[in-house]
Structures are given as structure tokens and as C-alpha cells.
MMTF fields as JSON, N, C-alpha, C and O atoms, coordinates in Angstrom:
{
  "mmtfVersion": "1.0.0",
  "mmtfProducer": "UNKNOWN",
  "numBonds": 459,
  "numAtoms": 460,
  "numGroups": 115,
  "numChains": 1,
  "numModels": 1,
  "chainsPerModel": [1],
  "groupsPerChain": [115],
  "chainIdList": ["A"],
  "bondAtomList": [4, 2, 8, 6, 12, 10, 16, 14, 20, 18, 24, 22, 28, 26, 32, 30, 36, 34, 40, 38, 44, 42, 48, 46, 52, 50, 56, 54, 60, 58, 64, 62, 68, 66, 72, 70, 76, 74, 80, 78, 84, 82, 88, 86, 92, 90, 96, 94, 100, 98, 104, 102, 108, 106, 112, 110, 116, 114, 120, 118, 124, 122, 128, 126, 132, 130, 136, 134, 140, 138, 144, 142, 148, 146, 152, 150, 156, 154, 160, 158, 164, 162, 168, 166, 172, 170, 176, 174, 180, 178, 184, 182, 188, 186, 192, 190, 196, 194, 200, 198, 204, 202, 208, 206, 212, 210, 216, 214, 220, 218, 224, 222, 228, 226, 232, 230, 236, 234, 240, 238, 244, 242, 248, 246, 252, 250, 256, 254, 260, 258, 264, 262, 268, 266, 272, 270, 276, 274, 280, 278, 284, 282, 288, 286, 292, 290, 296, 294, 300, 298, 304, 302, 308, 306, 312, 310, 316, 314, 320, 318, 324, 322, 328, 326, 332, 330, 336, 334, 340, 338, 344, 342, 348, 346, 352, 350, 356, 354, 360, 358, 364, 362, 368, 366, 372, 370, 376, 374, 380, 378, 384, 382, 388, 386, 392, 390, 396, 394, 400, 398, 404, 402, 408, 406, 412, 410, 416, 414, 420, 418, 424, 422, 428, 426, 432, 430, 436, 434, 440, 438, 444, 442, 448, 446, 452, 450, 456, 454],
  "bondOrderList": [1, 1, 1, 1, 1, 1, 1, 1, 1, 1, 1, 1, 1, 1, 1, 1, 1, 1, 1, 1, 1, 1, 1, 1, 1, 1, 1, 1, 1, 1, 1, 1, 1, 1, 1, 1, 1, 1, 1, 1, 1, 1, 1, 1, 1, 1, 1, 1, 1, 1, 1, 1, 1, 1, 1, 1, 1, 1, 1, 1, 1, 1, 1, 1, 1, 1, 1, 1, 1, 1, 1, 1, 1, 1, 1, 1, 1, 1, 1, 1, 1, 1, 1, 1, 1, 1, 1, 1, 1, 1, 1, 1, 1, 1, 1, 1, 1, 1, 1, 1, 1, 1, 1, 1, 1, 1, 1, 1, 1, 1, 1, 1, 1, 1],
  "groupList": [{"groupName": "MET", "atomNameList": ["N", "CA", "C", "O"], "elementList": ["N", "C", "C", "O"], "formalChargeList": [0, 0, 0, 0], "bondAtomList": [1, 0, 2, 1, 3, 2], "bondOrderList": [1, 1, 2], "singleLetterCode": "M", "chemCompType": "L-PEPTIDE LINKING"}, {"groupName": "ILE", "atomNameList": ["N", "CA", "C", "O"], "elementList": ["N", "C", "C", "O"], "formalChargeList": [0, 0, 0, 0], "bondAtomList": [1, 0, 2, 1, 3, 2], "bondOrderList": [1, 1, 2], "singleLetterCode": "I", "chemCompType": "L-PEPTIDE LINKING"}, {"groupName": "THR", "atomNameList": ["N", "CA", "C", "O"], "elementList": ["N", "C", "C", "O"], "formalChargeList": [0, 0, 0, 0], "bondAtomList": [1, 0, 2, 1, 3, 2], "bondOrderList": [1, 1, 2], "singleLetterCode": "T", "chemCompType": "L-PEPTIDE LINKING"}, {"groupName": "TYR", "atomNameList": ["N", "CA", "C", "O"], "elementList": ["N", "C", "C", "O"], "formalChargeList": [0, 0, 0, 0], "bondAtomList": [1, 0, 2, 1, 3, 2], "bondOrderList": [1, 1, 2], "singleLetterCode": "Y", "chemCompType": "L-PEPTIDE LINKING"}, {"groupName": "ALA", "atomNameList": ["N", "CA", "C", "O"], "elementList": ["N", "C", "C", "O"], "formalChargeList": [0, 0, 0, 0], "bondAtomList": [1, 0, 2, 1, 3, 2], "bondOrderList": [1, 1, 2], "singleLetterCode": "A", "chemCompType": "L-PEPTIDE LINKING"}, {"groupName": "VAL", "atomNameList": ["N", "CA", "C", "O"], "elementList": ["N", "C", "C", "O"], "formalChargeList": [0, 0, 0, 0], "bondAtomList": [1, 0, 2, 1, 3, 2], "bondOrderList": [1, 1, 2], "singleLetterCode": "V", "chemCompType": "L-PEPTIDE LINKING"}, {"groupName": "ASN", "atomNameList": ["N", "CA", "C", "O"], "elementList": ["N", "C", "C", "O"], "formalChargeList": [0, 0, 0, 0], "bondAtomList": [1, 0, 2, 1, 3, 2], "bondOrderList": [1, 1, 2], "singleLetterCode": "N", "chemCompType": "L-PEPTIDE LINKING"}, {"groupName": "ARG", "atomNameList": ["N", "CA", "C", "O"], "elementList": ["N", "C", "C", "O"], "formalChargeList": [0, 0, 0, 0], "bondAtomList": [1, 0, 2, 1, 3, 2], "bondOrderList": [1, 1, 2], "singleLetterCode": "R", "chemCompType": "L-PEPTIDE LINKING"}, {"groupName": "GLU", "atomNameList": ["N", "CA", "C", "O"], "elementList": ["N", "C", "C", "O"], "formalChargeList": [0, 0, 0, 0], "bondAtomList": [1, 0, 2, 1, 3, 2], "bondOrderList": [1, 1, 2], "singleLetterCode": "E", "chemCompType": "L-PEPTIDE LINKING"}, {"groupName": "GLY", "atomNameList": ["N", "CA", "C", "O"], "elementList": ["N", "C", "C", "O"], "formalChargeList": [0, 0, 0, 0], "bondAtomList": [1, 0, 2, 1, 3, 2], "bondOrderList": [1, 1, 2], "singleLetterCode": "G", "chemCompType": "PEPTIDE LINKING"}, {"groupName": "LEU", "atomNameList": ["N", "CA", "C", "O"], "elementList": ["N", "C", "C", "O"], "formalChargeList": [0, 0, 0, 0], "bondAtomList": [1, 0, 2, 1, 3, 2], "bondOrderList": [1, 1, 2], "singleLetterCode": "L", "chemCompType": "L-PEPTIDE LINKING"}, {"groupName": "PHE", "atomNameList": ["N", "CA", "C", "O"], "elementList": ["N", "C", "C", "O"], "formalChargeList": [0, 0, 0, 0], "bondAtomList": [1, 0, 2, 1, 3, 2], "bondOrderList": [1, 1, 2], "singleLetterCode": "F", "chemCompType": "L-PEPTIDE LINKING"}, {"groupName": "SER", "atomNameList": ["N", "CA", "C", "O"], "elementList": ["N", "C", "C", "O"], "formalChargeList": [0, 0, 0, 0], "bondAtomList": [1, 0, 2, 1, 3, 2], "bondOrderList": [1, 1, 2], "singleLetterCode": "S", "chemCompType": "L-PEPTIDE LINKING"}, {"groupName": "ASP", "atomNameList": ["N", "CA", "C", "O"], "elementList": ["N", "C", "C", "O"], "formalChargeList": [0, 0, 0, 0], "bondAtomList": [1, 0, 2, 1, 3, 2], "bondOrderList": [1, 1, 2], "singleLetterCode": "D", "chemCompType": "L-PEPTIDE LINKING"}, {"groupName": "LYS", "atomNameList": ["N", "CA", "C", "O"], "elementList": ["N", "C", "C", "O"], "formalChargeList": [0, 0, 0, 0], "bondAtomList": [1, 0, 2, 1, 3, 2], "bondOrderList": [1, 1, 2], "singleLetterCode": "K", "chemCompType": "L-PEPTIDE LINKING"}, {"groupName": "PRO", "atomNameList": ["N", "CA", "C", "O"], "elementList": ["N", "C", "C", "O"], "formalChargeList": [0, 0, 0, 0], "bondAtomList": [1, 0, 2, 1, 3, 2], "bondOrderList": [1, 1, 2], "singleLetterCode": "P", "chemCompType": "L-PEPTIDE LINKING"}, {"groupName": "CYS", "atomNameList": ["N", "CA", "C", "O"], "elementList": ["N", "C", "C", "O"], "formalChargeList": [0, 0, 0, 0], "bondAtomList": [1, 0, 2, 1, 3, 2], "bondOrderList": [1, 1, 2], "singleLetterCode": "C", "chemCompType": "L-PEPTIDE LINKING"}],
  "groupTypeList": [0, 1, 2, 0, 3, 4, 4, 5, 4, 6, 7, 2, 7, 8, 1, 9, 2, 10, 7, 4, 10, 9, 11, 9, 7, 0, 12, 1, 10, 0, 4, 11, 10, 5, 8, 12, 10, 1, 1, 4, 10, 12, 9, 9, 5, 4, 9, 5, 4, 2, 4, 6, 5, 10, 12, 10, 8, 8, 5, 12, 2, 2, 6, 11, 13, 2, 11, 4, 8, 1, 12, 11, 12, 11, 14, 7, 12, 15, 8, 1, 4, 0, 3, 4, 10, 0, 11, 4, 1, 4, 0, 9, 10, 10, 9, 16, 11, 10, 15, 4, 5, 7, 4, 12, 7, 10, 14, 5, 10, 13, 4, 10, 7, 4, 14],
  "groupIdList": [1, 2, 3, 4, 5, 6, 7, 8, 9, 10, 11, 12, 13, 14, 15, 16, 17, 18, 19, 20, 21, 22, 23, 24, 25, 26, 27, 28, 29, 30, 31, 32, 33, 34, 35, 36, 37, 38, 39, 40, 41, 42, 43, 44, 45, 46, 47, 48, 49, 50, 51, 52, 53, 54, 55, 56, 57, 58, 59, 60, 61, 62, 63, 64, 65, 66, 67, 68, 69, 70, 71, 72, 73, 74, 75, 76, 77, 78, 79, 80, 81, 82, 83, 84, 85, 86, 87, 88, 89, 90, 91, 92, 93, 94, 95, 96, 97, 98, 99, 100, 101, 102, 103, 104, 105, 106, 107, 108, 109, 110, 111, 112, 113, 114, 115],
  "secStructList": [7, 2, 2, 2, 2, 2, 2, 2, 2, 2, 6, 2, 2, 2, 2, 2, 2, 2, 2, 2, 6, 6, 7, 7, 2, 2, 2, 2, 2, 2, 2, 2, 2, 2, 2, 2, 2, 2, 2, 2, 2, 2, 2, 2, 2, 2, 2, 2, 2, 2, 2, 2, 2, 2, 6, 6, 1, 3, 3, 3, 3, 3, 3, 6, 6, 6, 6, 3, 3, 3, 3, 3, 3, 7, 7, 7, 7, 2, 2, 2, 2, 2, 2, 2, 2, 2, 2, 2, 2, 2, 2, 2, 2, 2, 2, 2, 2, 2, 2, 2, 2, 2, 2, 6, 6, 7, 7, 2, 2, 2, 2, 2, 2, 7, 7],
  "xCoordList": [95.829, 95.065, 95.794, 96.006, 96.2, 96.952, 98.262, 98.778, 98.901, 100.284, 100.293, 101.281, 99.178, 99.219, 98.82, 99.368, 98.021, 97.752, 99.016, 99.329, 99.834, 101.174, 102.3, 103.35, 101.961, 102.937, 102.456, 103.276, 101.224, 100.789, 101.132, 101.624, 100.988, 101.444, 103.154, 103.816, 103.529, 105.104, 105.642, 106.736, 104.955, 105.27, 104.371, 104.14, 103.843, 103.115, 103.921, 103.465, 105.207, 105.992, 106.348, 106.451, 106.607, 106.707, 105.543, 105.591, 104.486, 103.276, 102.872, 102.452, 103.267, 103.252, 104.281, 103.903, 105.506, 106.414, 105.843, 105.777, 105.311, 104.907, 103.494, 103.137, 102.996, 101.679, 102.283, 101.828, 103.269, 103.769, 104.647, 105.028, 104.893, 105.623, 104.658, 105.008, 103.365, 102.227, 101.828, 101.121, 102.102, 101.572, 99.898, 99.561, 99.193, 97.787, 97.41, 98.159, 96.078, 95.696, 95.481, 95.859, 94.998, 94.995, 96.19, 96.194, 97.427, 98.716, 99.121, 99.695, 98.856, 99.229, 98.52, 99.089, 97.31, 96.252, 96.919, 97.121, 97.167, 97.514, 98.906, 99.201, 99.752, 101.045, 100.869, 101.417, 100.219, 99.873, 99.24, 99.52, 98.289, 97.48, 98.536, 98.473, 99.412, 100.462, 101.414, 101.856, 101.717, 102.726, 101.895, 102.577, 100.73, 99.983, 99.789, 99.869, 99.553, 99.357, 100.736, 100.805, 101.895, 102.897, 103.498, 104.405, 103.009, 103.239, 102.313, 102.633, 101.129, 100.103, 100.428, 100.289, 100.862, 101.306, 102.58, 102.593, 103.499, 104.665, 104.335, 104.918, 103.367, 103.057, 102.302, 102.494, 101.333, 100.554, 101.536, 101.384, 102.501, 103.703, 104.279, 104.304, 104.674, 105.465, 104.438, 104.978, 103.171, 102.269, 102.17, 102.179, 102.079, 101.861, 103.228, 103.222, 104.293, 105.517, 105.582, 106.018, 105.18, 105.161, 104.17, 104.386, 103.228, 102.073, 102.861, 103.023, 103.341, 104.17, 105.052, 105.225, 105.883, 106.834, 106.049, 106.237, 104.907, 104.21, 103.39, 102.95, 103.267, 102.316, 103.32, 102.876, 104.512, 105.507, 105.562, 106.118, 104.917, 105.159, 103.725, 102.784, 103.552, 102.495, 102.473, 103.474, 101.305, 101.18, 100.218, 99.152, 100.725, 99.917, 99.638, 100.442, 98.472, 98.352, 97.435, 96.785, 97.369, 96.91, 95.576, 95.563, 94.155, 93.221, 93.036, 92.874, 93.053, 92.836, 91.849, 91.917, 90.689, 89.499, 89.402, 88.929, 90.054, 90.116, 91.625, 91.915, 92.521, 94.111, 94.43, 95.384, 93.621, 94.153, 94.977, 94.708, 95.751, 96.524, 95.687, 95.055, 95.776, 95.217, 96.428, 97.2, 96.342, 97.437, 96.727, 95.836, 97.368, 96.701, 97.733, 98.672, 97.78, 98.692, 97.928, 96.764, 98.52, 97.912, 97.9, 98.876, 96.739, 96.685, 96.884, 96.512, 97.559, 97.824, 97.323, 97.321, 96.884, 96.641, 96.745, 96.563, 96.958, 97.0, 95.781, 95.826, 94.595, 93.194, 93.452, 93.342, 93.873, 94.067, 95.078, 94.933, 96.009, 97.223, 96.691, 96.936, 96.001, 95.364, 94.366, 94.542, 93.315, 92.464, 93.255, 92.922, 94.217, 95.107, 95.738, 95.647, 96.273, 96.684, 95.894, 96.313, 94.684, 93.395, 93.051, 92.77, 93.06, 92.539, 93.532, 93.088, 94.752, 95.91, 95.8, 95.799, 95.712, 95.522, 94.438, 94.585, 93.095, 91.727, 92.092, 92.003, 92.385, 92.711, 93.497, 93.157, 94.934, 95.836, 95.119, 95.138, 94.447, 93.737, 92.745, 92.623, 91.967, 90.865, 91.439, 91.077, 92.426, 93.116, 93.961, 94.323, 94.191, 95.023, 94.122, 94.643, 92.89, 92.156, 91.762, 91.817, 91.43, 91.244, 92.395, 92.238, 93.519, 94.506, 95.023, 95.604, 94.919, 95.529, 94.63, 95.183, 93.191, 92.379, 92.637, 92.353, 93.196, 93.54, 94.638, 94.628, 95.79, 96.93, 96.943, 97.676, 95.874, 95.635, 94.722, 94.546, 94.153, 93.333, 94.078, 93.691, 95.387, 96.123, 96.264, 96.419, 96.196, 96.367, 97.916, 98.628, 98.332, 99.805, 100.596, 101.641, 99.973, 100.649, 100.601, 101.58, 99.653, 99.442, 100.596, 101.366, 100.579, 101.371, 102.926, 103.653, 103.307, 104.698, 105.083, 106.232, 104.032, 104.237, 104.369, 105.12, 103.861, 104.075, 105.323, 106.246, 105.542, 106.836, 107.04, 108.075],
  "yCoordList": [47.726, 46.401, 45.594, 44.391, 46.337, 45.318, 44.92, 43.854, 46.006, 45.621, 44.709, 43.975, 44.427, 43.599, 42.098, 41.042, 42.179, 40.96, 40.384, 39.219, 41.323, 40.793, 40.479, 39.871, 40.924, 40.451, 39.035, 38.132, 38.833, 37.281, 36.533, 35.418, 36.883, 35.975, 35.839, 34.865, 36.798, 36.502, 35.73, 35.172, 35.681, 35.03, 33.899, 33.697, 33.164, 31.733, 30.683, 30.042, 30.374, 29.535, 29.783, 28.763, 31.006, 31.258, 30.963, 30.397, 31.441, 31.066, 29.666, 29.315, 28.739, 27.523, 26.847, 25.896, 27.349, 26.869, 27.076, 26.135, 28.498, 28.682, 27.8, 27.562, 27.504, 26.524, 25.023, 24.314, 24.658, 23.408, 23.222, 22.153, 24.581, 24.526, 24.528, 24.313, 24.825, 24.738, 26.14, 26.364, 26.916, 28.314, 28.326, 28.042, 28.662, 28.768, 29.789, 30.709, 29.622, 30.616, 32.04, 32.983, 32.239, 33.439, 34.021, 35.249, 33.304, 33.922, 34.506, 35.594, 33.814, 34.364, 35.602, 36.601, 35.509, 36.628, 37.865, 38.944, 37.68, 38.786, 39.474, 40.668, 38.267, 38.875, 39.727, 40.827, 39.293, 40.492, 41.737, 42.838, 41.488, 42.653, 43.845, 45.056, 43.227, 43.945, 44.578, 45.711, 43.917, 44.275, 45.446, 46.425, 45.438, 46.409, 47.522, 48.682, 47.251, 48.627, 49.205, 50.412, 48.544, 49.391, 50.01, 50.839, 49.617, 50.278, 51.38, 52.368, 51.242, 52.312, 53.506, 54.677, 53.09, 54.097, 54.841, 56.057, 54.33, 54.797, 55.7, 56.779, 55.285, 56.298, 57.523, 58.622, 57.297, 58.423, 59.391, 60.596, 58.962, 59.665, 60.676, 61.894, 60.145, 60.63, 61.558, 62.573, 61.484, 62.272, 63.488, 64.607, 63.384, 64.424, 65.124, 66.327, 64.488, 65.271, 66.22, 67.368, 65.74, 66.476, 67.826, 68.939, 67.483, 68.65, 69.459, 70.59, 69.322, 70.152, 70.973, 72.114, 70.33, 71.244, 72.074, 73.29, 71.337, 72.364, 73.55, 74.514, 73.334, 74.432, 75.865, 77.001, 75.562, 76.726, 77.615, 78.712, 76.994, 77.769, 78.211, 77.422, 79.691, 80.268, 80.181, 80.51, 79.715, 79.738, 80.769, 81.069, 81.268, 82.44, 82.246, 81.639, 82.795, 82.675, 83.824, 84.426, 84.146, 85.313, 84.891, 83.99, 85.692, 85.617, 86.339, 87.559, 85.872, 86.564, 87.089, 87.828, 86.996, 87.7, 89.252, 90.18, 89.279, 90.544, 90.984, 91.979, 90.173, 90.438, 90.704, 91.4, 90.143, 89.986, 88.791, 87.625, 89.08, 87.893, 87.139, 87.781, 85.866, 85.042, 84.199, 83.495, 84.519, 83.526, 82.78, 83.191, 81.664, 80.531, 79.929, 79.729, 79.525, 78.573, 77.576, 77.781, 76.606, 75.172, 75.485, 76.102, 75.145, 75.237, 73.786, 72.843, 73.665, 72.535, 72.501, 73.562, 71.445, 71.401, 70.036, 69.134, 69.601, 68.184, 67.356, 66.128, 68.127, 67.244, 66.796, 65.597, 67.801, 67.358, 66.158, 65.249, 66.349, 65.239, 63.965, 62.946, 63.886, 62.801, 62.005, 60.89, 62.953, 62.466, 61.836, 60.755, 62.494, 61.929, 60.541, 59.664, 60.324, 59.114, 58.095, 56.941, 58.363, 57.412, 57.011, 55.836, 57.94, 57.439, 56.68, 56.084, 56.769, 56.143, 54.785, 53.872, 54.568, 53.234, 52.423, 51.253, 53.142, 52.44, 51.985, 50.815, 52.746, 52.406, 51.254, 50.313, 51.383, 50.226, 48.825, 47.825, 49.057, 47.756, 46.998, 45.776, 48.093, 47.633, 47.052, 45.986, 47.889, 47.22, 45.789, 45.092, 45.483, 44.477, 43.197, 42.082, 43.338, 42.437, 41.235, 40.128, 41.309, 40.291, 39.673, 38.458, 40.105, 39.475, 38.817, 37.753, 39.272, 38.473, 37.323, 36.325, 37.216, 36.231, 35.065, 33.87, 35.698, 34.624, 34.035, 32.815, 34.579, 34.073, 33.049, 32.065, 33.317, 32.393, 31.131, 30.154, 31.339, 30.132, 29.367, 28.2, 29.727, 28.705, 27.205, 27.005, 26.274, 25.0, 24.658, 24.952, 24.135, 24.03, 23.394, 23.865, 22.305, 21.592, 22.437, 22.353, 23.215, 24.042, 25.229, 25.541, 25.825, 26.926, 26.521, 27.223, 25.165, 24.846, 24.244, 23.994, 24.093, 23.716, 25.037, 24.958, 26.199, 27.353, 27.561, 26.983, 28.422, 28.792, 30.059, 30.62],
  "zCoordList": [109.708, 109.668, 108.665, 108.813, 107.566, 106.643, 106.979, 106.641, 107.804, 108.303, 109.084, 109.064, 110.066, 110.952, 110.161, 110.479, 109.338, 108.413, 108.007, 108.252, 107.301, 106.559, 107.867, 107.655, 109.063, 110.173, 110.447, 110.611, 110.497, 110.75, 109.486, 109.659, 108.435, 107.161, 107.246, 106.889, 107.683, 107.694, 108.817, 108.731, 109.807, 110.975, 111.208, 112.4, 110.432, 110.499, 111.041, 111.988, 110.518, 111.159, 112.455, 113.137, 113.108, 114.434, 115.345, 116.438, 114.711, 115.454, 116.029, 117.131, 114.416, 114.6, 115.683, 116.368, 115.793, 116.857, 118.128, 118.919, 118.495, 119.565, 119.993, 121.146, 119.09, 119.391, 119.687, 120.585, 118.9, 119.199, 120.516, 120.993, 121.02, 122.233, 123.553, 124.713, 123.072, 124.289, 124.509, 125.492, 123.902, 124.078, 123.441, 122.292, 124.356, 123.977, 123.116, 122.788, 122.684, 121.724, 122.289, 121.594, 123.301, 124.185, 124.401, 124.493, 124.526, 124.768, 123.608, 123.638, 122.384, 120.991, 120.653, 120.214, 120.861, 120.806, 121.619, 121.064, 122.658, 123.572, 123.208, 123.255, 122.793, 122.272, 120.86, 120.786, 119.908, 118.784, 119.195, 118.722, 120.187, 120.567, 121.357, 121.144, 122.219, 123.121, 121.995, 122.184, 120.904, 120.136, 119.232, 118.929, 118.852, 118.192, 119.113, 118.708, 120.266, 121.128, 121.196, 120.963, 121.483, 121.595, 120.199, 120.27, 118.999, 117.803, 117.612, 116.952, 118.188, 118.131, 118.97, 118.618, 120.086, 121.096, 120.714, 120.904, 120.269, 119.817, 118.614, 118.511, 117.64, 116.637, 117.095, 116.575, 118.196, 118.684, 119.333, 119.133, 120.072, 120.861, 119.684, 119.865, 118.636, 117.601, 116.894, 116.452, 116.681, 116.211, 117.197, 116.684, 118.532, 119.453, 119.173, 118.915, 119.21, 119.39, 118.131, 118.218, 117.111, 115.54, 115.713, 115.235, 116.386, 116.451, 117.423, 116.966, 118.445, 119.292, 118.747, 119.176, 117.457, 116.779, 116.065, 116.032, 115.306, 114.308, 114.946, 114.318, 116.202, 116.962, 117.077, 117.242, 116.968, 117.221, 115.899, 115.839, 114.871, 113.638, 113.225, 113.31, 112.703, 112.174, 110.834, 110.198, 110.184, 108.776, 108.285, 108.822, 107.207, 106.633, 105.03, 104.322, 104.541, 103.112, 102.701, 103.556, 101.373, 100.813, 100.173, 99.334, 100.655, 100.359, 98.72, 98.695, 97.898, 96.335, 96.069, 95.087, 96.672, 96.487, 96.915, 96.258, 98.362, 99.106, 99.356, 100.02, 98.778, 99.133, 100.437, 100.783, 101.198, 102.666, 103.192, 102.907, 103.789, 104.405, 105.662, 106.5, 105.654, 106.726, 107.156, 106.504, 108.553, 109.309, 110.586, 111.329, 110.578, 111.835, 112.269, 111.498, 113.55, 113.942, 114.734, 115.078, 114.992, 115.803, 116.975, 117.402, 117.921, 119.347, 119.738, 119.04, 121.02, 121.611, 122.923, 123.547, 123.476, 124.904, 125.634, 124.817, 126.799, 127.238, 126.937, 126.873, 126.739, 126.35, 125.131, 124.875, 124.111, 122.801, 122.521, 121.703, 123.291, 123.222, 123.747, 123.1, 124.823, 125.558, 124.359, 123.868, 124.095, 122.881, 121.696, 121.21, 121.297, 120.217, 120.531, 119.671, 121.524, 121.968, 122.396, 122.313, 122.897, 123.008, 121.604, 121.365, 120.649, 119.59, 118.509, 117.528, 118.782, 118.383, 118.847, 118.021, 120.001, 120.613, 120.231, 119.88, 120.298, 119.744, 118.173, 117.801, 117.576, 116.054, 115.829, 115.113, 116.681, 116.835, 117.068, 116.35, 118.347, 118.81, 117.897, 117.804, 117.154, 116.259, 115.027, 114.53, 114.54, 113.265, 113.554, 112.606, 114.702, 115.118, 115.56, 115.52, 115.946, 116.515, 115.64, 116.176, 114.55, 113.584, 113.027, 112.906, 112.64, 112.64, 113.655, 113.44, 114.795, 116.072, 116.258, 116.721, 115.968, 116.191, 114.871, 114.951, 113.76, 112.775, 113.176, 113.01, 113.752, 114.219, 115.116, 115.017, 116.303, 117.307, 116.928, 117.656, 115.604, 115.169, 114.497, 114.432, 113.767, 113.013, 113.637, 114.842, 112.741, 113.235, 113.265, 112.305, 114.202, 114.493, 113.25, 112.8, 112.787, 111.511, 110.279, 109.537, 109.947, 108.856, 109.023, 108.114, 110.323, 110.722, 110.308, 109.605, 110.927, 110.671, 109.126, 108.762, 108.423, 106.952, 106.237, 105.265, 106.442, 105.78, 105.388, 105.963, 104.345, 103.787, 104.086, 103.724]
}
């Protein structure tokens, strides 16, 4: 969410230019939501890919009370991957909604005057 607020703040003049060219509030809102969706989806895919690589490794540690070795490994399934991707998309959209609304509500002249 903070990243998307920063994106809105850095692109204020661009938003003002789009509004001056006749783009509606809904199209600007959708542009930010689609951008956030793409970023969230790519992050989710990277996370699932990293989890797939980590699932090949077995981790072990020693319990110092009993001096027994404890080992575990990550389990993966298509169901878990789908849940992870849906969670990434949901968090991306939730984190972007308020900044996208702010971007779509900017007044044209205020946005163009921003530095």
C-alpha cells in the first residue's frame, strides 16, 4: 500500500495529463488496479517458484534437551500454490484500492501543477 501511494505521488503530473486528455476517473482507477494486479501476480509467482525450490531441500536441527535430530521439509501441492497466488492477488488489490481512488480523484489543475 505504501508503495502504491508513492507511485501515485510520483506520477501526479502523469495523472493530470491523462485527466486533461479526457481520461475518466474510472479508467485511471482501473489502470492503477491492473498495474497492482500485475505486480502482485508476479510477486506471487516468484514466491511459489521460490517455495518449489525450497521444497527440494530438507532442513534439520538438533534438539538440545534430548540431543535428537529433528528434520523437516516443505510440502507443496497445486492447492497450496493456488491459495498463495489468490492471497497475493487479494493483498495487491486491497493495498492498491485506496491509492487508486486517490489518484482518480485528483483535480486536473492540481495534478498538473504538482512538481
